[in-house]
N, C-alpha and C positions, 0 to 999 in steps of 0.2 A: 460634347458638341461635335467633336471630330468623328465620333462613331455614327452620329446621325448623318453626317455627310457620306460616309461609306455606305450606310443603309440606303440613302437616296440614290447613290450610283447603282446599286443593285436593283432598286425599284424601277428606275427609269430604263435601265438596260433590259429588264424583263418586260416592261411595257412596250418598248420598241420591238423587241424580239417577238412578242405575242401579237401585236396589232398591225405591224407593217409587213406588207407582202413582198417587198423588194428583197431579193437574196443578198445584195450587197449591204443593205442596211442591217440585215440580220447578222452578217459577219461583223460589221462594225459594232453592233449592240453587244457582242460578246466581250469587247474590251472593258466597258464600265462594269459589267458583271464580275469579271475576273478581278479588276482593280478593287471593287468594293468588297468582294469576299476576302481578298488578301488583307485589306485594311481591317476588316472585322476580326479576322483570325489574329492579326497582330495586336489589336486592342484587347481581345480576349486573353491572349498570352500575357500581356502586360498586367491585366487585372488579376489573373490567377497567380502570377509570380509575386505580385505585390501583397497578396493576401496570405501567401504561404508563410508560416512562422519559421524564423531562422534560428 
């Protein structure tokens, strides 16, 4: 469920970045994109480390 939240951050950030013409809004739209990508990478690392046999 948390991974879906990270994906939504990326989705809304990309939507704002693509469809809003204001340069300040584009700079602000980068923040949820970065936050969402960091969360997705963190979730992927957790998933891969959990699956690795010890």
